[in-house]
C-alpha positions as CSV (number, residue, x, y, z in Angstrom):
1,X,0.0,0.0,0.0
2,X,1.3,3.4,-0.9
3,X,2.2,5.8,1.9
4,X,0.8,9.3,1.7
5,X,4.3,10.6,0.8
6,X,4.6,8.1,-2.1
7,X,1.1,9.0,-3.3
8,X,1.9,12.7,-3.3
9,X,5.1,12.1,-5.2
10,X,3.4,9.9,-7.8
11,X,0.8,12.6,-8.5
12,X,3.5,15.2,-8.9
13,X,5.4,13.0,-11.3
14,X,2.3,12.4,-13.3
15,X,1.5,16.1,-13.5
16,X,5.0,16.9,-14.6
17,X,4.8,14.3,-17.4
18,X,1.6,16.0,-18.7
19,X,3.1,19.5,-18.4
20,X,6.2,18.6,-20.5
21,X,4.3,17.0,-23.3
22,X,4.8,19.0,-26.5
23,X,7.9,20.7,-25.3
24,X,9.3,21.2,-28.8
25,X,9.5,25.0,-28.3
26,X,12.0,24.4,-25.6
27,X,14.2,22.3,-27.9
28,X,13.7,24.8,-30.8
29,X,15.3,27.5,-28.6
30,X,18.6,25.6,-28.7
31,X,19.0,26.7,-32.4
32,X,18.9,30.4,-31.3
33,X,21.7,30.1,-28.8
34,X,23.8,27.4,-30.4
35,X,26.4,29.9,-31.5
36,X,27.0,31.5,-28.2
37,X,30.2,30.9,-26.2
38,X,29.9,28.6,-23.3
39,X,31.5,28.9,-19.8
40,X,31.5,25.9,-17.4
41,X,31.5,27.0,-13.8
42,X,32.4,24.9,-10.8
43,X,30.3,25.8,-7.8
44,X,31.7,26.4,-4.4
45,X,30.1,26.0,-0.9
46,X,28.6,29.0,0.8
47,X,29.4,31.5,2.3
48,X,31.9,31.6,-0.6
49,X,31.0,32.3,-4.2
50,X,32.6,31.1,-7.4
51,X,34.9,33.4,-9.3
52,X,33.1,35.8,-11.6
53,X,33.5,39.2,-13.4
54,X,31.7,42.1,-11.8
55,X,31.4,43.7,-15.3
56,X,30.7,41.4,-18.2
57,X,33.4,40.8,-20.8
58,X,31.9,40.6,-24.3
59,X,28.4,39.6,-25.2
60,X,25.9,37.1,-23.7
61,X,27.1,33.5,-23.1
62,X,25.7,30.2,-21.8
63,X,26.9,29.6,-18.3
64,X,26.9,25.9,-17.4
65,X,26.4,24.7,-13.8
66,X,25.9,21.2,-12.4
67,X,24.3,20.5,-9.0
68,X,23.8,17.1,-7.3
69,X,21.0,16.6,-4.8
70,X,22.1,15.0,-1.6
71,X,19.8,13.6,1.1
72,X,21.8,13.2,4.3
73,X,21.6,13.8,8.0
74,X,23.2,17.1,9.2
75,X,23.8,18.4,12.7
76,X,22.3,21.9,13.1
77,X,23.4,23.0,16.6
78,X,26.0,22.4,19.2
79,X,23.8,19.9,21.0
80,X,23.9,17.5,18.1
81,X,20.4,18.0,16.9
82,X,19.9,16.2,13.6
83,X,18.1,17.4,10.5
84,X,17.2,14.9,7.9
85,X,18.4,17.3,5.3
86,X,17.7,17.5,1.6
87,X,20.3,19.6,-0.1
88,X,21.6,21.0,-3.4
89,X,25.3,20.1,-3.7
90,X,25.4,18.9,-0.1
91,X,25.1,22.4,1.5
92,X,22.5,24.5,3.2
93,X,21.9,26.8,1.4
94,X,22.7,25.5,-2.0
95,X,25.5,27.4,-3.9
96,X,25.1,30.9,-5.2
97,X,25.1,31.0,-9.0
98,X,26.3,34.2,-10.7
99,X,25.6,35.2,-14.3
100,X,25.1,38.6,-16.1
101,X,21.9,40.0,-17.5
102,X,21.3,38.6,-21.0
103,X,23.3,35.4,-20.3
104,X,21.7,32.0,-20.4
105,X,22.0,29.9,-17.2
106,X,22.1,26.2,-18.0
107,X,21.8,23.9,-15.0
108,X,22.1,20.1,-14.9
109,X,20.3,18.8,-11.9
110,X,21.3,15.3,-10.8
111,X,19.3,13.1,-8.4
112,X,21.5,10.1,-7.6
113,X,19.9,6.6,-7.2
114,X,21.1,6.6,-3.6
115,X,18.4,9.1,-2.8
116,X,14.8,8.1,-1.9
117,X,12.7,11.1,-3.1
118,X,11.9,13.0,-6.2
119,X,13.2,16.6,-6.4
120,X,13.2,19.6,-8.7
121,X,14.2,23.3,-8.8
122,X,12.0,26.4,-9.0
123,X,14.2,29.3,-10.2
124,X,12.8,32.7,-9.2
125,X,15.1,34.3,-11.7
126,X,13.6,32.3,-14.6
127,X,10.6,33.2,-16.8
128,X,8.2,30.2,-17.4
129,X,5.9,27.8,-15.7
130,X,6.8,27.1,-12.1
131,X,10.3,28.6,-12.7
132,X,11.4,25.5,-14.5
133,X,10.0,23.2,-11.8
134,X,8.0,21.0,-14.1
135,X,11.0,20.6,-16.5
136,X,13.4,19.5,-13.8
137,X,11.5,17.1,-11.6
138,X,13.8,14.1,-11.3
139,X,13.3,10.8,-9.6
140,X,16.3,9.0,-7.9
141,X,18.6,7.9,-10.7
142,X,17.7,10.6,-13.1
143,X,19.1,14.0,-14.2
144,X,17.6,16.9,-16.2
145,X,19.1,20.0,-17.8
146,X,17.3,23.4,-17.8
147,X,18.3,26.5,-19.6
148,X,16.8,30.0,-19.1
149,X,17.6,33.5,-20.1
150,X,18.6,35.8,-17.3
151,X,16.4,38.8,-18.2
152,X,16.2,40.7,-14.9
153,X,19.2,41.8,-12.9
154,X,19.2,41.1,-9.2
155,X,19.3,38.4,-6.5
156,X,16.8,35.6,-6.6
157,X,16.2,32.5,-4.7
158,X,15.7,29.0,-6.0
159,X,14.1,26.1,-4.1
160,X,12.6,22.6,-4.5
161,X,8.9,22.6,-5.3
162,X,7.8,19.1,-6.0
163,X,4.1,19.8,-5.3
164,X,1.6,20.0,-2.4
165,X,2.8,19.6,1.1
166,X,6.1,18.4,-0.3
167,X,7.0,22.0,-1.2
168,X,7.4,23.5,2.3
169,X,8.7,20.2,3.7
170,X,11.6,20.1,1.1
171,X,12.3,23.8,1.6
172,X,12.5,23.7,5.4
173,X,14.6,20.5,5.0
174,X,17.3,22.7,3.4
175,X,16.5,22.8,-0.3
176,X,17.0,26.5,-1.3
177,X,19.8,28.7,-2.6
178,X,20.2,31.8,-4.8
179,X,21.1,33.2,-8.2
180,X,22.7,36.6,-8.7
181,X,22.2,38.2,-12.1
182,X,24.6,41.2,-12.4
183,X,24.0,44.1,-14.8
184,X,26.4,43.7,-17.7
185,X,28.1,47.0,-16.7
186,X,28.2,46.1,-13.0
187,X,26.5,47.4,-9.9
188,X,25.6,51.1,-9.5
189,X,25.0,53.3,-6.5
190,X,22.0,55.5,-5.9
191,X,23.4,58.2,-8.2
192,X,24.2,55.7,-11.0
193,X,27.9,55.6,-10.4
194,X,29.7,52.2,-10.5
195,X,30.5,50.4,-7.3
196,X,32.8,47.5,-6.8
197,X,33.2,44.8,-4.1
198,X,36.4,43.3,-2.9
199,X,34.8,40.3,-1.3
200,X,31.4,38.6,-1.6
201,X,29.7,36.3,0.9
202,X,26.4,34.4,0.6
203,X,24.2,33.7,3.7
204,X,21.2,31.5,3.4
205,X,18.9,31.8,6.4
206,X,16.8,28.7,7.2
207,X,14.0,27.9,9.6
208,X,13.9,24.3,10.8
209,X,11.1,22.4,12.5
210,X,12.5,19.4,14.3
211,X,10.0,17.0,16.0
212,X,10.4,16.1,19.7
213,X,9.7,12.9,21.5
214,X,7.6,12.4,24.6
215,X,10.4,13.7,26.8
216,X,10.8,16.9,24.8
217,X,14.1,15.7,23.1
218,X,14.7,16.2,19.4
219,X,14.0,13.1,17.5
220,X,16.3,11.4,14.9
221,X,15.2,9.4,11.8
222,X,16.9,6.9,9.6
223,X,16.2,8.5,6.1
224,X,15.0,11.7,4.5
225,X,11.4,10.5,4.2
226,X,10.9,9.0,7.6
227,X,10.2,12.3,9.4
228,X,7.6,13.6,7.0
229,X,4.4,13.1,9.1
230,X,6.0,14.3,12.3
231,X,7.7,17.3,10.7
232,X,4.6,18.5,8.9
233,X,2.8,18.6,12.3
234,X,5.5,20.9,13.7
235,X,5.6,23.0,10.5
236,X,1.8,23.7,10.8
237,X,2.5,25.3,14.2
238,X,4.6,28.0,12.3
239,X,7.1,28.1,15.2
240,X,10.6,27.0,14.2
241,X,12.8,25.1,16.5
242,X,15.9,26.6,14.9
243,X,16.6,29.7,12.8
244,X,20.2,29.6,11.4
245,X,22.6,30.9,8.8
246,X,24.1,28.4,6.4
247,X,22.7,25.2,7.9
248,X,23.8,25.3,11.5
249,X,23.8,27.6,14.6
250,X,27.3,29.0,14.8
251,X,28.3,27.9,11.3
252,X,29.8,31.3,10.5
253,X,31.4,32.1,13.9
254,X,34.8,31.4,15.5
255,X,37.2,29.9,13.0
256,X,34.5,30.0,10.3
257,X,33.8,33.7,10.7
258,X,33.8,35.6,7.4
259,X,37.0,37.6,6.9
260,X,37.6,41.2,5.7
261,X,40.1,44.0,6.2
262,X,39.5,47.7,7.0
263,X,38.9,49.5,3.8
264,X,37.6,46.5,1.9
265,X,34.1,46.6,0.5
266,X,32.0,43.5,1.0
267,X,28.8,42.4,-0.8
268,X,26.5,40.4,1.4
269,X,23.9,38.3,-0.4
270,X,21.2,37.1,2.0
271,X,18.3,34.8,1.1
272,X,15.3,33.4,3.0
273,X,13.1,30.9,1.1
274,X,10.3,30.7,3.7
275,X,10.1,33.5,6.3
276,X,10.7,37.2,6.6
277,X,13.9,38.3,8.2
278,X,15.7,41.5,9.3
279,X,19.5,41.4,8.7
280,X,21.6,43.8,10.8
281,X,25.4,44.2,11.0
282,X,26.2,45.2,14.6
283,X,28.8,48.0,14.5
284,X,28.3,48.6,10.8
285,X,25.7,49.6,8.2
286,X,24.4,48.9,4.8
287,X,26.2,51.6,2.7
288,X,24.0,50.6,-0.2
289,X,21.2,48.0,0.1
290,X,19.2,46.4,-2.6
291,X,16.6,45.4,0.0
292,X,14.3,43.8,-2.6
293,X,17.3,42.4,-4.4
294,X,16.7,44.0,-7.8
295,X,19.6,45.9,-9.3
296,X,17.6,47.8,-11.8
297,X,16.3,49.8,-8.8
298,X,18.5,52.3,-7.0
299,X,19.8,51.0,-3.7
300,X,18.8,52.5,-0.4
301,X,21.6,54.2,1.6
302,X,23.0,54.0,5.1
303,X,20.5,51.4,6.5
304,X,20.9,50.1,10.0
305,X,18.6,47.1,9.5
306,X,17.0,45.9,6.3
307,X,14.2,43.6,5.4
308,X,14.3,40.4,3.3
309,X,10.9,39.0,2.4
310,X,10.3,35.3,2.7
311,X,10.8,33.8,-0.8
312,X,13.4,36.4,-1.8
313,X,17.1,37.4,-1.6
314,X,18.6,40.8,-1.1
315,X,22.1,42.3,-1.2
316,X,24.0,44.9,0.9
317,X,27.3,46.6,0.3
318,X,29.5,47.8,3.2
319,X,33.0,49.1,3.4
320,X,34.5,48.2,6.8
321,X,36.0,51.1,8.6
322,X,37.1,49.6,11.9
323,X,38.7,46.3,12.9
324,X,37.1,43.8,15.3
325,X,34.4,41.2,15.4
326,X,31.1,42.3,13.8
327,X,28.0,40.2,14.6
328,X,25.7,39.9,11.6
329,X,22.2,38.9,13.0
330,X,18.6,38.5,12.3
331,X,17.4,41.4,14.3
332,X,14.6,39.5,15.8
333,X,17.0,39.1,18.6
334,X,15.2,36.1,20.1
335,X,15.9,34.2,16.9
336,X,19.4,35.5,16.7
337,X,20.4,34.7,20.3
338,X,18.1,31.8,21.2
339,X,17.5,30.0,17.9
340,X,20.9,30.5,16.2
341,X,20.6,33.3,13.5
342,X,24.0,34.9,14.2
343,X,27.2,35.1,12.1
344,X,30.4,36.9,12.5
345,X,32.8,39.0,10.4
346,X,36.4,39.2,11.6
347,X,38.0,42.4,10.3
348,X,41.7,43.2,10.5
349,X,43.2,46.7,10.4
350,X,44.0,49.8,12.4
351,X,41.6,51.3,14.8
352,X,40.3,54.9,14.1
353,X,39.8,56.8,17.3
354,X,38.0,59.5,15.4
355,X,35.1,57.1,14.6
356,X,35.0,55.7,18.1
357,X,37.0,55.9,21.3
358,X,36.6,55.2,25.0
359,X,36.7,58.5,26.7
360,X,36.7,57.1,30.2
361,X,36.9,53.4,31.3
362,X,34.2,52.1,33.7
363,X,34.7,53.0,37.3
364,X,32.8,53.1,40.5
365,X,30.2,55.9,40.9
366,X,31.3,58.4,43.5
367,X,28.9,58.5,46.4
């Protein structure tokens, strides 16, 4: 007898088969782009981003990426709590993919036969039914290749969307990432002048919903599908057990803190596939912030905290002016401190007393 999960997956696969019948126009488009140069890019794990030009060199090209889906247990806090994760390329979030406006992004999505579930990818940067979701739904042991034209500059999320209750379950199990489509002539400030970044980091914020046993301890499961019923019950309460950056509480602190130097300009790309969030850099600012993530719009200036809508990605540019450890948090401070949404930047350089100085050290108050 089919489980509810298997029945859901079967209906999604059937729908996808119907949706892709008569897909000749997709194949016909190959003629139009056959003469374009191709660039094969090897993805890297967040918070790092693959090498790319900030200003495009030459005309449009086809940029090729390959991502493998991995279902695997991942520890998400210092207490050893386990998430039965579903991932793109083995990381939460999946890697950031960078192209330029007018380029074609070509992604090969691989679902190894060692997995147990069907998966796909909904690209918010793409134009077409379900963001390519119906063209990329792959069962274990299958792969598919999707190509789309990057027509809108900005930062966009991607996520798994296999249908029904499977969509939120796969997303809060780790299956999201982001695409950045740069303007061909690079980023501009609010006055239209070019801006450049020395470093780029990508943070994916995730909300997890881990079931508990009768004693209140977080439960563990053998495979990706075994936790479905229990997790859905927790999800429906809309109260996450963990809110973290890059898959784990503390994943970007200590030795793993993001690095910079005084005088360097850093671009921070931040995505959240499911819930609203409020990034804040303690001790710094957003010099220029594309809060909605769309580079065709002028950035806001000098923000203390910005807003990333659930289901979107944004970008903030900041030039560090003082050395030290900067906490980058979700400024729902309960989620930052209690649930895990805190990262660190470690910045090297010389202190500037003109910007901040201790005039008098703490001392006892005279009676």
